[in-house]
Biopython code that builds the backbone (N, CA, C, O; Angstrom):
import numpy as np
from Bio.PDB.StructureBuilder import StructureBuilder

atoms = [
    (1, "UNK", "N", (0.740, -1.204, 0.071)),
    (1, "UNK", "CA", (0.065, -0.022, -0.032)),
    (1, "UNK", "C", (0.899, 1.289, 0.038)),
    (1, "UNK", "O", (0.424, 2.367, -0.320)),
    (2, "UNK", "N", (2.155, 1.149, 0.512)),
    (2, "UNK", "CA", (2.921, 2.430, 0.558)),
    (2, "UNK", "C", (3.298, 2.813, -0.849)),
    (2, "UNK", "O", (3.615, 3.985, -1.052)),
    (3, "UNK", "N", (3.299, 1.882, -1.917)),
    (3, "UNK", "CA", (3.665, 2.311, -3.291)),
    (3, "UNK", "C", (2.618, 3.249, -3.826)),
    (3, "UNK", "O", (2.907, 4.048, -4.716)),
    (4, "UNK", "N", (1.318, 3.171, -3.273)),
    (4, "UNK", "CA", (0.380, 4.001, -3.850)),
    (4, "UNK", "C", (0.530, 5.563, -3.458)),
    (4, "UNK", "O", (0.023, 6.465, -4.124)),
    (5, "UNK", "N", (1.219, 5.741, -2.403)),
    (5, "UNK", "CA", (1.439, 7.139, -1.871)),
    (5, "UNK", "C", (2.686, 7.803, -2.495)),
    (5, "UNK", "O", (3.687, 8.088, -1.838)),
    (6, "UNK", "N", (2.555, 8.003, -3.690)),
    (6, "UNK", "CA", (3.710, 8.672, -4.561)),
    (6, "UNK", "C", (3.445, 10.031, -4.718)),
    (6, "UNK", "O", (2.372, 10.330, -5.242)),
    (7, "UNK", "N", (4.261, 10.974, -4.346)),
    (7, "UNK", "CA", (4.072, 12.379, -4.506)),
    (7, "UNK", "C", (3.972, 12.777, -5.942)),
    (7, "UNK", "O", (4.792, 12.316, -6.736)),
    (8, "UNK", "N", (2.975, 13.645, -6.369)),
    (8, "UNK", "CA", (2.791, 13.879, -7.746)),
    (8, "UNK", "C", (3.728, 14.879, -8.233)),
    (8, "UNK", "O", (3.946, 15.031, -9.435)),
    (9, "UNK", "N", (4.393, 15.695, -7.141)),
    (9, "UNK", "CA", (5.446, 16.699, -7.542)),
    (9, "UNK", "C", (6.536, 16.719, -6.631)),
    (9, "UNK", "O", (6.362, 16.665, -5.413)),
    (10, "UNK", "N", (7.682, 16.797, -7.181)),
    (10, "UNK", "CA", (8.927, 16.547, -6.363)),
    (10, "UNK", "C", (9.776, 17.861, -6.588)),
    (10, "UNK", "O", (9.973, 18.319, -7.714)),
    (11, "UNK", "N", (10.256, 18.421, -5.445)),
    (11, "UNK", "CA", (11.139, 19.555, -5.538)),
    (11, "UNK", "C", (12.589, 19.355, -5.649)),
    (11, "UNK", "O", (13.371, 20.240, -5.302)),
    (12, "UNK", "N", (13.006, 18.144, -6.152)),
    (12, "UNK", "CA", (14.445, 17.633, -6.124)),
    (12, "UNK", "C", (15.109, 18.213, -7.477)),
    (12, "UNK", "O", (16.166, 18.839, -7.395)),
    (13, "UNK", "N", (14.558, 18.026, -8.572)),
    (13, "UNK", "CA", (15.418, 18.284, -9.754)),
    (13, "UNK", "C", (15.351, 19.641, -10.238)),
    (13, "UNK", "O", (15.070, 19.820, -11.423)),
    (14, "UNK", "N", (15.598, 20.730, -9.391)),
    (14, "UNK", "CA", (15.719, 22.040, -9.722)),
    (14, "UNK", "C", (14.390, 22.529, -10.291)),
    (14, "UNK", "O", (14.373, 23.185, -11.333)),
    (15, "UNK", "N", (13.264, 22.218, -9.619)),
    (15, "UNK", "CA", (11.934, 22.572, -10.160)),
    (15, "UNK", "C", (11.603, 23.998, -9.972)),
    (15, "UNK", "O", (10.731, 24.559, -10.635)),
    (16, "UNK", "N", (12.368, 24.627, -8.983)),
    (16, "UNK", "CA", (12.118, 25.935, -8.814)),
    (16, "UNK", "C", (12.649, 26.757, -9.921)),
    (16, "UNK", "O", (12.062, 27.750, -10.352)),
    (17, "UNK", "N", (13.855, 26.286, -10.399)),
    (17, "UNK", "CA", (14.445, 26.966, -11.636)),
    (17, "UNK", "C", (13.466, 26.824, -12.850)),
    (17, "UNK", "O", (13.121, 27.764, -13.566)),
    (18, "UNK", "N", (13.099, 25.626, -12.973)),
    (18, "UNK", "CA", (12.078, 25.328, -14.101)),
    (18, "UNK", "C", (10.805, 26.231, -14.069)),
    (18, "UNK", "O", (10.296, 26.771, -15.051)),
    (19, "UNK", "N", (10.401, 26.301, -12.850)),
    (19, "UNK", "CA", (9.105, 27.245, -12.718)),
    (19, "UNK", "C", (9.663, 28.658, -13.057)),
    (19, "UNK", "O", (9.007, 29.307, -13.873)),
    (20, "UNK", "N", (10.685, 29.167, -12.586)),
    (20, "UNK", "CA", (11.041, 30.490, -12.944)),
    (20, "UNK", "C", (11.326, 30.686, -14.426)),
    (20, "UNK", "O", (11.092, 31.769, -14.960)),
    (21, "UNK", "N", (11.840, 29.625, -15.115)),
    (21, "UNK", "CA", (12.078, 29.666, -16.569)),
    (21, "UNK", "C", (10.628, 29.748, -17.353)),
    (21, "UNK", "O", (10.366, 30.484, -18.304)),
    (22, "UNK", "N", (9.822, 28.876, -16.755)),
    (22, "UNK", "CA", (8.481, 28.870, -17.390)),
    (22, "UNK", "C", (7.839, 30.175, -17.212)),
    (22, "UNK", "O", (7.210, 30.685, -18.139)),
    (23, "UNK", "N", (7.972, 30.773, -16.009)),
    (23, "UNK", "CA", (7.266, 32.092, -15.720)),
    (23, "UNK", "C", (7.864, 33.208, -16.662)),
    (23, "UNK", "O", (7.099, 34.077, -17.081)),
    (24, "UNK", "N", (9.165, 33.223, -17.005)),
    (24, "UNK", "CA", (9.878, 34.110, -17.697)),
    (24, "UNK", "C", (9.368, 33.919, -19.187)),
    (24, "UNK", "O", (9.130, 34.944, -19.826)),
    (25, "UNK", "N", (9.194, 32.748, -19.757)),
    (25, "UNK", "CA", (8.784, 32.490, -21.039)),
    (25, "UNK", "C", (7.294, 33.002, -21.276)),
    (25, "UNK", "O", (6.971, 33.527, -22.342)),
    (26, "UNK", "N", (6.452, 32.827, -20.272)),
    (26, "UNK", "CA", (5.042, 33.256, -20.324)),
    (26, "UNK", "C", (5.133, 34.777, -20.367)),
    (26, "UNK", "O", (4.491, 35.430, -21.190)),
    (27, "UNK", "N", (5.933, 35.321, -19.473)),
    (27, "UNK", "CA", (5.888, 36.856, -19.376)),
    (27, "UNK", "C", (6.478, 37.398, -20.786)),
    (27, "UNK", "O", (6.083, 38.480, -21.222)),
    (28, "UNK", "N", (7.363, 36.677, -21.437)),
    (28, "UNK", "CA", (7.915, 37.100, -22.665)),
    (28, "UNK", "C", (6.927, 36.985, -23.749)),
    (28, "UNK", "O", (6.851, 37.881, -24.589)),
    (29, "UNK", "N", (6.170, 35.960, -23.794)),
    (29, "UNK", "CA", (5.076, 35.718, -24.769)),
    (29, "UNK", "C", (3.871, 36.810, -24.687)),
    (29, "UNK", "O", (3.274, 37.202, -25.689)),
    (30, "UNK", "N", (3.619, 37.209, -23.489)),
    (30, "UNK", "CA", (2.554, 38.147, -23.299)),
    (30, "UNK", "C", (3.055, 39.535, -23.666)),
    (30, "UNK", "O", (2.345, 40.340, -24.268)),
    (31, "UNK", "N", (4.364, 39.801, -23.262)),
    (31, "UNK", "CA", (5.011, 41.059, -23.842)),
    (31, "UNK", "C", (4.968, 41.193, -25.257)),
    (31, "UNK", "O", (4.576, 42.214, -25.823)),
    (32, "UNK", "N", (5.388, 40.116, -25.857)),
    (32, "UNK", "CA", (5.464, 40.057, -27.379)),
    (32, "UNK", "C", (4.165, 40.366, -28.012)),
    (32, "UNK", "O", (4.088, 41.102, -28.996)),
    (33, "UNK", "N", (3.025, 39.743, -27.386)),
    (33, "UNK", "CA", (1.658, 39.934, -27.897)),
    (33, "UNK", "C", (1.255, 41.398, -27.661)),
    (33, "UNK", "O", (0.579, 41.956, -28.525)),
    (34, "UNK", "N", (1.611, 42.042, -26.582)),
    (34, "UNK", "CA", (1.331, 43.395, -26.357)),
    (34, "UNK", "C", (2.027, 44.332, -27.294)),
    (34, "UNK", "O", (1.438, 45.292, -27.792)),
    (35, "UNK", "N", (3.343, 44.038, -27.544)),
    (35, "UNK", "CA", (4.053, 44.804, -28.567)),
    (35, "UNK", "C", (3.447, 44.712, -29.972)),
    (35, "UNK", "O", (3.382, 45.690, -30.717)),
    (36, "UNK", "N", (3.026, 43.541, -30.284)),
    (36, "UNK", "CA", (2.374, 43.444, -31.688)),
    (36, "UNK", "C", (1.014, 44.033, -31.784)),
    (36, "UNK", "O", (0.602, 44.464, -32.861)),
    (37, "UNK", "N", (0.200, 44.074, -30.545)),
    (37, "UNK", "CA", (-0.997, 44.853, -30.541)),
    (37, "UNK", "C", (-0.651, 46.378, -30.704)),
    (37, "UNK", "O", (-1.294, 47.099, -31.468)),
    (38, "UNK", "N", (0.268, 46.772, -30.040)),
    (38, "UNK", "CA", (0.674, 48.201, -30.093)),
    (38, "UNK", "C", (1.139, 48.730, -31.309)),
    (38, "UNK", "O", (0.983, 49.925, -31.563)),
    (39, "UNK", "N", (1.809, 47.800, -32.244)),
    (39, "UNK", "CA", (2.296, 48.282, -33.483)),
    (39, "UNK", "C", (1.315, 47.877, -34.700)),
    (39, "UNK", "O", (1.705, 47.612, -35.837)),
    (40, "UNK", "N", (0.177, 47.876, -34.329)),
    (40, "UNK", "CA", (-0.868, 47.509, -35.373)),
    (40, "UNK", "C", (-1.515, 48.756, -36.039)),
    (40, "UNK", "O", (-2.531, 48.709, -36.732)),
    (41, "UNK", "N", (-0.786, 49.909, -35.737)),
    (41, "UNK", "CA", (-1.181, 51.263, -36.390)),
    (41, "UNK", "C", (-1.038, 51.163, -37.932)),
    (41, "UNK", "O", (-0.016, 50.662, -38.399)),
    (42, "UNK", "N", (-1.986, 51.604, -38.705)),
    (42, "UNK", "CA", (-1.978, 51.561, -40.106)),
    (42, "UNK", "C", (-1.365, 52.951, -40.505)),
    (42, "UNK", "O", (-1.649, 54.015, -39.956)),
    (43, "UNK", "N", (-0.521, 52.789, -41.499)),
    (43, "UNK", "CA", (0.099, 54.032, -42.019)),
    (43, "UNK", "C", (-0.840, 54.748, -43.083)),
    (43, "UNK", "O", (-1.338, 54.118, -44.015)),
    (44, "UNK", "N", (-1.039, 56.047, -42.890)),
    (44, "UNK", "CA", (-1.797, 56.808, -43.857)),
    (44, "UNK", "C", (-0.892, 57.356, -44.891)),
    (44, "UNK", "O", (0.135, 57.933, -44.534)),
    (45, "UNK", "N", (-1.180, 57.228, -46.108)),
    (45, "UNK", "CA", (-0.339, 57.767, -47.278)),
    (45, "UNK", "C", (-1.010, 59.030, -47.720)),
    (45, "UNK", "O", (-0.544, 59.682, -48.655)),
]
sb = StructureBuilder()
sb.init_structure("model")
sb.init_model(0)
sb.init_chain("A")
sb.init_seg("    ")
for serial, (resi, resn, name, xyz) in enumerate(atoms, 1):
    if name == "N":
        sb.init_residue(resn, " ", resi, " ")
    sb.init_atom(name, np.array(xyz, "f"), 0.0, 1.0, " ", f" {name:<3s}", serial, name[0])
structure = sb.get_structure()
């Protein structure tokens, strides 16, 4: 029965670093989306 009690998440393999990298990627993607939204101004000739 002890084999059924397996932690679903382990903090051993640098998971805090991986969470930080994931957060930076998400922030970068959101920033890129906002930059593209801001540069959508049409040029008038």
